C-alpha positions as CSV (number, residue, x, y, z in Angstrom):
1,M,151.5,-87.3,-90.8
2,T,147.8,-86.5,-91.5
3,H,144.9,-88.8,-90.8
4,Q,141.3,-88.2,-91.7
5,F,138.2,-89.6,-89.9
6,D,134.6,-88.6,-89.8
7,V,134.8,-88.4,-85.9
8,I,137.7,-87.9,-83.6
9,I,137.1,-88.7,-79.9
10,V,139.9,-87.6,-77.5
11,G,139.8,-89.8,-74.4
12,A,138.9,-93.5,-73.9
13,G,137.2,-93.4,-70.6
14,G,133.5,-94.1,-70.1
15,A,132.2,-90.9,-71.8
16,G,134.4,-91.2,-74.9
17,L,133.7,-94.9,-75.4
18,R,130.0,-94.5,-74.8
19,A,129.9,-91.9,-77.6
20,A,132.0,-94.1,-79.9
21,V,129.5,-96.9,-79.6
22,E,126.9,-94.6,-81.0
23,I,128.7,-93.8,-84.3
24,P,126.8,-95.7,-87.0
25,A,128.3,-98.0,-89.6
26,G,129.4,-96.1,-92.7
27,F,131.2,-93.4,-90.7
28,S,134.8,-93.7,-89.5
29,C,135.6,-93.1,-85.8
30,A,139.0,-92.8,-84.1
31,V,139.6,-92.6,-80.4
32,L,142.9,-90.9,-79.3
33,T,144.1,-91.6,-75.8
34,K,147.3,-90.8,-73.7
35,V,147.2,-94.3,-72.2
36,H,145.8,-97.6,-73.2
37,P,142.0,-97.4,-73.1
38,L,141.7,-99.8,-70.2
39,R,144.0,-97.6,-68.1
40,S,141.6,-94.7,-68.4
41,H,140.6,-93.1,-65.1
42,T,137.0,-94.4,-65.3
43,G,138.5,-97.7,-64.2
44,A,139.2,-96.3,-60.8
45,A,135.6,-95.6,-60.0
46,Q,134.4,-97.9,-57.3
47,G,131.1,-97.4,-55.7
48,G,128.4,-97.5,-58.4
49,V,126.3,-95.8,-61.0
50,C,123.0,-94.5,-59.7
51,A,119.5,-95.0,-61.1
52,A,116.0,-95.1,-59.5
53,L,115.4,-98.7,-60.4
54,G,113.6,-99.5,-57.1
55,N,114.9,-103.0,-57.0
56,L,115.2,-103.1,-53.2
57,E,113.0,-100.3,-52.0
58,E,110.7,-97.7,-53.5
59,D,112.4,-95.0,-55.6
60,N,111.7,-92.8,-58.6
61,P,113.6,-90.4,-60.9
62,E,112.0,-87.3,-59.4
63,W,113.5,-88.0,-56.0
64,H,116.8,-88.6,-57.7
65,A,116.5,-85.3,-59.5
66,F,115.6,-83.5,-56.3
67,D,118.6,-85.0,-54.5
68,T,121.0,-84.0,-57.4
69,I,119.7,-80.4,-57.4
70,K,119.9,-80.1,-53.6
71,G,123.3,-81.8,-53.6
72,S,124.6,-79.3,-56.3
73,D,123.8,-76.6,-53.7
74,Y,121.2,-75.4,-56.3
75,L,123.8,-74.5,-58.9
76,G,123.0,-77.4,-61.1
77,D,120.9,-76.7,-64.2
78,Q,117.6,-78.3,-63.4
79,D,116.5,-79.0,-66.9
80,A,119.7,-81.0,-67.6
81,I,119.4,-82.8,-64.2
82,E,115.9,-83.9,-65.1
83,V,117.2,-85.3,-68.4
84,M,119.9,-87.3,-66.7
85,C,117.8,-88.7,-63.8
86,N,114.9,-89.6,-66.0
87,D,117.2,-91.4,-68.4
88,A,119.2,-93.2,-65.7
89,P,117.1,-96.4,-65.4
90,R,117.2,-97.0,-69.2
91,A,120.9,-96.2,-69.3
92,V,121.8,-98.7,-66.6
93,V,119.7,-101.5,-68.1
94,E,121.3,-100.8,-71.4
95,L,124.7,-101.3,-69.9
96,E,123.5,-104.6,-68.5
97,H,122.4,-105.6,-72.0
98,M,125.8,-104.7,-73.3
99,G,127.3,-107.2,-70.9
100,M,128.2,-105.3,-67.8
101,P,128.4,-107.8,-64.9
102,F,126.5,-106.0,-62.1
103,S,126.3,-107.5,-58.6
104,R,122.9,-109.2,-58.1
105,T,120.1,-109.5,-55.6
106,A,118.9,-112.9,-54.5
107,E,116.2,-112.6,-57.2
108,G,118.8,-111.9,-59.9
109,K,118.1,-108.2,-60.2
110,I,120.8,-105.5,-60.3
111,A,121.9,-105.0,-56.7
112,Q,121.7,-101.5,-55.2
113,R,123.0,-99.8,-52.1
114,R,122.9,-96.5,-50.3
115,F,125.2,-93.6,-51.2
116,G,125.8,-90.1,-49.9
117,G,123.1,-87.6,-50.5
118,H,120.7,-90.0,-52.2
119,T,117.4,-90.1,-50.3
120,R,113.7,-90.7,-50.4
121,P,110.9,-89.0,-48.5
122,V,109.5,-90.9,-45.5
123,D,106.0,-89.8,-46.8
124,P,106.0,-90.0,-50.6
125,S,102.9,-87.8,-50.8
126,D,104.8,-85.0,-49.1
127,P,108.1,-84.1,-50.8
128,D,109.0,-81.8,-47.9
129,S,108.8,-84.6,-45.4
130,K,111.9,-86.1,-43.6
131,R,114.2,-87.8,-46.1
132,V,116.2,-91.0,-45.4
133,A,119.0,-92.7,-47.3
134,V,117.8,-94.9,-50.3
135,M,119.3,-97.8,-52.1
136,R,120.0,-96.2,-55.6
137,S,123.6,-97.1,-56.4
138,C,123.9,-100.0,-58.9
139,Y,127.2,-101.6,-58.4
140,S,129.7,-104.3,-59.4
141,A,131.2,-105.0,-55.9
142,D,133.6,-102.0,-55.5
143,R,134.9,-102.2,-59.1
144,T,132.0,-100.6,-61.0
145,G,134.1,-98.3,-63.1
146,H,136.4,-101.1,-64.0
147,T,133.6,-103.4,-65.3
148,M,132.0,-100.4,-67.1
149,L,135.2,-99.5,-68.9
150,H,135.8,-103.1,-70.0
151,T,132.2,-103.4,-71.2
152,L,132.3,-100.2,-73.3
153,Y,135.8,-101.0,-74.7
154,E,134.6,-104.4,-75.9
155,N,131.5,-102.8,-77.5
156,S,133.7,-100.1,-79.2
157,L,135.8,-102.8,-80.7
158,K,132.6,-104.5,-81.9
159,N,131.7,-101.2,-83.5
160,N,135.0,-101.1,-85.4
161,V,136.3,-98.0,-83.6
162,R,140.0,-97.3,-84.5
163,F,142.1,-96.7,-81.4
164,F,145.3,-94.6,-81.3
165,S,146.7,-95.4,-77.9
166,E,149.5,-93.3,-76.4
167,F,148.8,-90.3,-78.5
168,F,149.0,-87.0,-76.6
169,V,146.7,-84.3,-77.9
170,T,148.1,-80.8,-77.7
171,E,145.9,-78.6,-79.9
172,L,142.3,-78.2,-81.1
173,L,142.0,-77.2,-84.8
174,Y,139.4,-74.5,-84.5
175,E,138.8,-71.5,-86.7
176,N,135.8,-69.3,-87.4
177,G,133.5,-71.1,-85.0
178,V,134.2,-74.5,-86.5
179,A,136.3,-77.4,-85.1
180,S,138.1,-79.5,-87.7
181,G,140.4,-81.8,-85.8
182,V,143.3,-82.0,-83.4
183,I,147.1,-82.1,-83.2
184,A,148.7,-85.0,-81.3
185,I,152.2,-86.3,-80.4
186,E,152.7,-90.0,-80.9
187,I,154.4,-90.9,-77.7
188,L,156.3,-93.9,-79.3
189,T,158.0,-91.9,-82.0
190,G,157.7,-88.3,-80.9
191,E,156.1,-87.5,-84.3
192,V,153.5,-84.7,-84.5
193,H,150.3,-85.9,-86.2
194,T,147.4,-84.0,-87.7
195,F,143.9,-85.6,-87.3
196,H,141.3,-84.0,-89.6
197,A,137.7,-84.6,-88.8
198,K,134.1,-83.5,-89.4
199,A,133.4,-83.7,-85.7
200,V,135.6,-83.7,-82.6
201,M,134.6,-84.8,-79.1
202,F,136.7,-84.1,-76.0
203,A,136.3,-86.7,-73.2
204,T,139.6,-86.0,-71.5
205,G,138.8,-86.2,-67.8
206,G,139.6,-83.8,-65.0
207,D,142.4,-81.7,-63.5
208,G,142.8,-83.3,-60.0
209,R,146.6,-83.4,-60.4
210,I,146.7,-79.7,-59.6
211,W,146.5,-80.8,-56.0
212,R,149.1,-82.8,-54.1
213,I,146.6,-85.2,-52.4
214,T,144.3,-86.5,-55.1
215,S,142.5,-89.6,-56.2
216,N,143.1,-88.8,-59.8
217,A,145.4,-90.8,-62.1
218,H,148.6,-89.2,-63.2
219,V,147.1,-88.5,-66.6
220,G,144.5,-86.1,-65.0
221,T,146.3,-82.9,-65.9
222,G,143.5,-80.9,-67.4
223,D,144.7,-81.2,-71.0
224,G,141.3,-81.0,-72.7
225,L,140.2,-78.1,-70.5
226,I,143.3,-75.9,-71.3
227,I,143.4,-76.8,-75.0
228,T,139.8,-75.6,-75.3
229,Y,140.6,-72.5,-73.3
230,E,143.7,-71.7,-75.3
231,A,141.6,-71.9,-78.5
232,G,139.5,-69.0,-77.2
233,L,136.5,-71.0,-76.0
234,P,135.1,-70.6,-72.4
235,L,135.4,-72.8,-69.3
236,E,132.5,-72.9,-66.8
237,D,132.5,-73.1,-63.0
238,M,136.2,-73.9,-62.6
239,E,136.2,-72.8,-58.9
240,F,134.3,-76.0,-57.9
241,M,136.5,-79.0,-57.1
242,Q,135.1,-81.8,-55.0
243,F,137.3,-83.2,-52.3
244,H,136.2,-86.8,-51.6
245,P,136.1,-87.2,-47.8
246,T,137.9,-90.5,-47.7
247,G,141.2,-90.9,-49.5
248,L,143.9,-93.1,-48.0
249,W,145.9,-91.0,-45.6
250,K,149.0,-89.3,-47.3
251,L,148.3,-91.0,-50.6
252,G,144.8,-89.8,-51.7
253,I,143.9,-93.2,-53.2
254,L,140.1,-93.4,-53.3
255,V,138.2,-95.2,-50.5
256,S,134.8,-95.3,-52.0
257,E,131.6,-94.1,-50.3
258,A,130.5,-97.7,-50.8
259,A,132.3,-98.5,-47.6
260,R,130.0,-96.1,-45.7
261,G,127.0,-97.2,-47.9
262,E,127.6,-100.7,-46.5
263,G,127.7,-99.4,-42.9
264,G,131.2,-97.9,-42.4
265,I,131.5,-95.1,-39.8
266,L,133.8,-92.1,-39.6
267,R,135.4,-91.7,-36.1
268,N,137.7,-89.0,-34.6
269,K,140.5,-89.6,-32.1
270,N,138.0,-90.0,-29.3
271,G,136.2,-92.8,-31.2
272,E,133.2,-90.5,-31.6
273,R,130.9,-90.9,-34.6
274,F,131.2,-87.2,-35.3
275,M,129.0,-86.9,-38.4
276,E,125.9,-87.2,-36.1
277,R,126.7,-83.5,-35.2
278,Y,126.9,-82.3,-38.8
279,A,124.2,-84.3,-40.5
280,P,121.9,-85.8,-37.8
281,T,119.6,-87.7,-40.2
282,V,121.9,-89.2,-42.9
283,K,125.1,-89.0,-40.8
284,D,128.1,-90.5,-42.6
285,L,126.1,-90.5,-45.9
286,A,125.8,-86.7,-46.2
287,P,127.0,-85.2,-49.4
288,R,130.8,-85.2,-50.0
289,D,131.4,-81.5,-49.6
290,M,129.7,-81.5,-46.1
291,V,131.6,-84.6,-45.0
292,S,135.0,-83.2,-46.1
293,R,134.4,-79.9,-44.3
294,A,133.3,-81.9,-41.2
295,I,136.6,-83.9,-41.3
296,I,138.8,-80.8,-41.6
297,T,136.8,-79.1,-38.8
298,E,137.4,-82.1,-36.5
299,I,141.1,-81.9,-37.3
300,R,141.2,-78.1,-36.8
301,E,139.5,-78.4,-33.4
302,G,142.0,-81.0,-32.2
303,R,140.0,-84.2,-32.7
304,G,142.2,-85.5,-35.5
305,I,144.8,-88.3,-35.2
306,R,148.4,-87.2,-35.7
307,G,150.4,-89.4,-38.0
308,S,154.1,-90.3,-38.0
309,D,154.8,-87.5,-40.5
310,G,153.0,-84.8,-38.5
311,T,149.9,-84.7,-40.7
312,E,146.4,-85.6,-39.3
313,Y,143.6,-88.0,-40.3
314,I,140.5,-89.6,-39.0
315,L,139.4,-93.2,-39.1
316,L,137.0,-95.1,-41.2
317,D,135.7,-97.9,-39.0
318,L,134.7,-101.1,-40.8
319,T,135.4,-103.5,-37.9
320,H,131.7,-104.1,-37.1
321,L,130.8,-105.2,-40.6
322,D,130.1,-108.8,-41.4
323,I,133.1,-110.4,-43.1
324,K,130.9,-111.5,-46.0
325,I,130.0,-107.8,-46.8
326,I,133.7,-106.9,-46.7
327,T,134.9,-109.7,-48.9
328,E,132.0,-109.6,-51.4
329,K,131.0,-105.9,-51.6
330,I,134.1,-103.9,-50.8
331,P,137.1,-106.2,-51.4
332,E,139.2,-103.5,-53.3
333,I,138.8,-101.0,-50.6
334,V,140.1,-103.3,-47.9
335,G,142.8,-104.5,-50.2
336,F,144.1,-101.0,-50.7
337,A,144.2,-100.4,-47.0
338,R,146.2,-103.5,-46.4
339,T,148.6,-102.9,-49.3
340,Y,149.3,-99.2,-49.0
341,L,148.9,-98.5,-45.3
342,G,149.5,-101.9,-43.7
343,V,146.3,-101.9,-41.7
344,E,143.8,-104.7,-41.3
345,P,140.3,-103.1,-41.8
346,T,138.5,-106.1,-40.1
347,K,140.4,-105.3,-36.9
348,E,141.3,-101.6,-36.9
349,G,140.2,-98.3,-38.4
350,V,141.5,-97.2,-41.8
351,P,143.3,-93.8,-41.8
352,V,141.6,-91.4,-44.3
353,Q,141.7,-87.7,-45.3
354,P,139.9,-85.7,-47.9
355,T,141.4,-86.0,-51.4
356,A,140.9,-83.9,-54.5
357,H,138.6,-86.0,-56.6
358,Y,136.3,-84.4,-59.2
359,A,136.0,-81.2,-61.1
360,M,132.4,-80.0,-61.3
361,G,133.3,-77.3,-63.8
362,G,134.7,-77.8,-67.3
363,I,133.9,-77.2,-71.0
364,P,130.4,-75.8,-71.1
365,T,127.9,-77.9,-73.2
366,D,124.2,-78.4,-73.8
367,V,122.5,-81.7,-73.0
368,D,123.6,-83.1,-76.3
369,G,127.2,-82.5,-75.7
370,R,127.5,-79.6,-78.1
371,V,130.2,-77.1,-76.8
372,R,129.0,-73.6,-76.1
373,L,130.7,-70.8,-78.0
374,D,130.0,-68.2,-75.2
375,H,128.0,-67.4,-72.1
376,K,124.9,-66.9,-74.2
377,D,123.4,-69.3,-76.7
378,G,126.2,-69.8,-79.2
379,I,127.3,-73.3,-80.2
380,V,130.6,-74.4,-81.8
381,K,130.0,-76.3,-85.0
382,G,131.5,-79.8,-84.9
383,F,132.8,-79.7,-81.3
384,Y,131.4,-81.8,-78.5
385,A,132.5,-82.7,-74.9
386,A,131.3,-85.2,-72.4
387,G,132.3,-86.7,-69.0
388,E,134.4,-84.9,-66.3
389,C,135.9,-82.4,-68.7
390,A,132.4,-81.2,-69.7
391,C,130.1,-79.0,-67.7
392,V,126.4,-79.6,-68.7
393,S,125.9,-78.6,-65.7
394,V,124.3,-81.4,-63.7
395,H,126.7,-81.3,-60.7
396,G,126.6,-77.6,-60.0
397,A,128.7,-76.8,-56.9
398,N,128.9,-80.4,-55.6
399,R,128.5,-83.8,-57.3
400,L,126.6,-86.6,-55.6
401,G,128.4,-89.9,-55.5
402,T,127.6,-92.3,-58.4
403,N,126.3,-89.4,-60.5
404,S,129.7,-89.3,-62.3
405,L,129.4,-92.7,-64.0
406,L,125.8,-91.8,-64.8
407,D,126.9,-88.5,-66.4
408,L,129.4,-90.5,-68.5
409,I,126.8,-92.9,-70.0
410,V,123.9,-90.5,-70.3
411,F,125.7,-87.6,-71.9
412,G,128.3,-89.7,-73.7
413,R,125.4,-91.5,-75.4
414,R,123.6,-88.2,-76.2
415,G,126.8,-86.7,-77.5
416,G,127.4,-89.7,-79.7
417,K,123.9,-89.6,-81.1
418,A,124.2,-85.8,-81.7
419,I,127.4,-86.4,-83.7
420,A,125.7,-89.2,-85.6
421,N,122.9,-86.9,-86.6
422,Y,125.4,-84.1,-87.5
423,L,127.1,-86.5,-89.8
424,K,123.9,-87.8,-91.4
425,A,122.8,-84.3,-92.0
426,G,125.7,-83.8,-94.4
427,A,128.6,-82.5,-92.3
428,E,131.7,-81.8,-94.3
429,F,135.4,-81.6,-93.5
430,A,136.2,-77.9,-92.7
431,P,139.6,-76.6,-93.9
432,I,142.5,-77.2,-91.6
433,P,143.9,-73.9,-90.3
434,A,147.1,-72.9,-92.1
435,N,149.2,-72.9,-88.9
436,A,148.0,-76.3,-87.7
437,G,150.6,-77.9,-85.5
438,E,153.0,-75.0,-85.5
439,K,152.4,-74.2,-81.8
440,T,153.1,-77.8,-80.8
441,R,156.3,-78.1,-82.8
442,A,157.5,-74.7,-81.5
443,Q,156.8,-75.8,-77.9
444,I,158.6,-79.1,-78.4
445,E,161.6,-77.3,-79.9
446,A,161.7,-74.7,-77.2
447,I,161.7,-77.2,-74.4
448,K,164.2,-79.6,-75.9
449,S,166.6,-77.0,-77.1
450,R,167.2,-75.4,-73.7
451,T,170.4,-76.4,-71.9
452,T,169.9,-74.4,-68.8
453,G,166.8,-73.8,-66.7
454,E,164.6,-75.5,-64.1
455,K,163.4,-79.0,-64.1
456,P,159.6,-79.6,-64.1
457,A,159.3,-81.6,-60.9
458,P,160.1,-78.8,-58.4
459,I,157.7,-76.4,-60.1
460,R,154.9,-79.1,-60.1
461,T,155.5,-80.0,-56.4
462,E,155.3,-76.3,-55.4
463,L,152.1,-75.9,-57.4
464,Q,150.4,-78.9,-55.9
465,Q,151.3,-77.9,-52.3
466,L,150.2,-74.4,-52.9
467,M,146.8,-75.6,-54.1
468,M,146.4,-77.8,-51.0
469,D,147.3,-74.9,-48.7
470,D,145.4,-72.0,-50.3
471,V,142.8,-73.4,-52.7
472,G,141.6,-76.5,-50.8
473,I,138.5,-77.3,-48.9
474,F,138.5,-73.9,-47.1
475,R,139.5,-70.7,-48.9
476,D,139.8,-67.0,-48.3
477,A,140.8,-63.9,-50.2
478,A,144.3,-63.7,-48.6
479,G,145.1,-67.3,-49.5
480,L,143.7,-67.0,-53.0
481,Q,145.7,-63.8,-53.6
482,R,148.8,-65.6,-52.4
483,A,148.0,-68.4,-54.8
484,T,147.6,-65.9,-57.7
485,A,150.9,-64.3,-57.1
486,K,152.7,-67.7,-56.6
487,I,151.2,-69.1,-59.8
488,D,152.4,-66.1,-61.7
489,E,155.9,-66.8,-60.4
490,L,155.6,-70.5,-61.3
491,R,154.4,-69.7,-64.8
492,E,157.4,-67.4,-65.3
493,R,159.8,-70.1,-64.0
494,Y,158.0,-72.6,-66.3
495,S,159.0,-70.4,-69.3
496,R,162.6,-71.6,-68.7
497,V,161.8,-75.3,-68.0
498,V,164.5,-77.7,-69.1
499,I,164.6,-81.5,-69.6
500,D,167.3,-84.1,-69.7
501,D,165.9,-86.3,-72.4
502,K,166.5,-84.7,-75.9
503,G,165.4,-87.8,-77.8
504,M,162.2,-88.6,-79.7
505,Q,161.0,-92.0,-78.6
506,F,158.9,-92.3,-75.4
507,N,160.2,-89.0,-74.1
508,T,158.3,-88.8,-70.9
509,D,160.4,-85.9,-69.8
510,L,158.9,-83.9,-72.6
511,L,155.3,-85.0,-71.9
512,E,155.6,-84.2,-68.2
513,A,156.9,-80.7,-69.1
514,I,154.0,-80.1,-71.5
515,E,151.5,-81.4,-68.9
516,L,153.0,-79.1,-66.3
517,G,152.1,-76.2,-68.5
518,N,148.6,-77.4,-68.6
519,L,148.4,-77.8,-64.9
520,L,149.7,-74.2,-64.3
521,E,147.3,-72.7,-66.8
522,T,144.3,-74.7,-65.4
523,A,145.3,-73.7,-61.8
524,N,145.4,-70.1,-62.8
525,V,141.8,-70.3,-64.1
526,V,140.6,-72.2,-60.9
527,V,142.2,-69.6,-58.6
528,A,140.8,-66.6,-60.5
529,C,137.3,-68.0,-60.5
530,A,137.5,-68.9,-56.8
531,L,138.7,-65.4,-55.9
532,N,135.9,-63.9,-57.9
533,R,133.0,-65.9,-56.3
534,T,132.4,-64.2,-53.0
535,E,130.2,-66.7,-51.4
536,S,130.3,-70.3,-50.1
537,R,128.5,-72.9,-52.1
538,G,129.1,-76.7,-52.4
539,G,132.8,-77.5,-53.0
540,H,133.7,-73.8,-52.8
541,S,133.9,-72.7,-49.2
542,R,135.1,-69.2,-48.5
543,E,135.8,-68.5,-44.8
544,D,135.6,-64.8,-45.5
545,F,132.2,-65.2,-47.2
546,P,130.7,-68.2,-45.2
547,D,127.1,-67.9,-46.4
548,R,125.5,-68.9,-49.7
549,D,124.4,-65.8,-51.6
550,D,121.5,-66.7,-53.8
551,Q,120.7,-63.1,-54.6
552,N,124.0,-62.4,-56.3
553,W,125.5,-65.8,-57.2
554,M,122.8,-68.1,-58.6
555,K,124.8,-68.0,-61.8
556,H,127.6,-69.9,-63.5
557,T,131.1,-68.5,-63.8
558,I,132.2,-68.4,-67.5
559,A,136.0,-67.8,-67.9
560,Y,137.6,-66.7,-71.2
561,K,141.3,-66.5,-72.0
562,Q,142.5,-63.0,-72.7
563,S,145.9,-61.7,-73.7
564,S,148.5,-60.8,-71.0
565,D,147.7,-57.6,-69.3
566,G,151.3,-56.4,-69.6
567,N,152.8,-57.8,-66.4
568,G,152.6,-61.5,-67.4
569,S,149.6,-62.4,-65.3
570,G,147.2,-63.1,-68.2
571,Q,144.2,-63.5,-65.9
572,P,140.9,-64.8,-67.4
573,K,138.0,-62.6,-68.4
574,I,135.0,-63.6,-66.4
575,D,131.3,-63.5,-67.4
576,Y,128.2,-65.3,-66.3
577,R,125.3,-67.5,-67.4
578,P,122.1,-67.9,-65.3
579,V,121.3,-71.2,-63.6
580,A,118.3,-73.0,-65.1
581,V,115.6,-73.4,-62.5
582,T,112.5,-75.4,-63.3
583,K,110.8,-76.8,-60.2
584,Y,112.9,-76.3,-57.1
585,Q,113.7,-72.9,-55.6
586,P,116.9,-72.8,-53.5
587,K,116.5,-73.9,-49.9
588,K,118.9,-74.3,-47.0
589,R,120.7,-77.7,-47.3
590,V,119.9,-79.8,-44.2
591,Y,120.5,-83.5,-43.9
């Protein structure tokens, strides 16, 4: 079946819905999503969306921009960061006007709290003076992503956006530098659909499911990333994955930084507030990459707490917080601890460990969401990306907490406006490639027709444990080379993957098999880029190259797919794009 819309948006999280709201009347817009829109992963975001509103203490966008640049370990593009931070106050107030129910101050203003890496100078006249934590995160208790997602979904319905829920996109229709639509499997029926469009936006989220311990939803399998890569377009900075320092032990479920923003303290087995050693000024509110490394260092040096399964964790101490703060500001966090670990956070510490959380890399775009054709200045006609699957790059090597929801609304809006302008300028439907959908149909037939082979689950489990062991918070050449060889083996085994369900309707066996292929190919790119970058920066920490190398590595990694080299490895071709530096030269990150 073939459908035709002026705009196709793939993904119904914050970025996709914010773009959909911008499509003007008179143009048709469809949103395709693997799950119901309100199950999109934006709903899992807890702590807040940052903006220098200054509702509770002095703040300004310039300080926010500096923090974001410093937090990115100076790999973020400073021109794009300035765009985001300057637009943040307007973007948050706009959400309020759309109906988003923010928590409030006693005066009725949007409430704000402290978050990791967000600071202000003690002496505003001296930007190099000591910096202390600032209240910049605008929040709805600890359900900020949930309320944002509902608000944007309601506004999308008001804007007459057409939703195709439970449609799994498998191909980008792309030819001669022009995007013309997508191919998708309707999960209900198993039918392959063609969606023809003048403009396509990917807002498909991240790839956290490559790792075993992750805060990402099960749908976070890197689909949009690898579909773009398979079309011959580049991916940027794929080596940079953020491990959030506080996921629930064993499970990886997010325990928001909001808990530390409200006064929670990380403690080792000796009861020591160990972050005082690693970040003497901001302590537990240091950037996430630094806190995650500190936790693993504590565990390695024997100060972790051994659990019943032999793994180790540290404790998040909330016992000293006022019960009103717990019940009103972080109710979901304490609820998760009670439900999933059986601990009572008002009386005992919550066992936590770092969890794979956010991909800083992705599909390279400009500040208007237009996808880059290459590592130079080329732009793909009619193709846009926003949200976690995109790399603007405002997060560089490490994202600050609450900048993700801000990224969604700022660049989702800008992408939507860019699409609207593209349509108004007379965009036309490009021809659909002659082989549209053939790859998807062939893949479905190959998987379903096999009667012998290996099931997806063991391959996926091995991949996820491999990535935890060798491509985690700390990395080195030996581990990355092991990972490269093992992924080659897993990819070869995947070529013989077999499933039990041979039917059409709701064939989740088939979907998981296709998703596994996406995970394997995405992991292959991540490992290749990590092995290539011989320095430590942000979320990429090489124990064999422990220092940041600004002379050689102030540049973005740009990875392209190339044909197999003859032995089945099919490693990406890597090129580079320089980091945009406007005001702030790289300095040592000290907190």
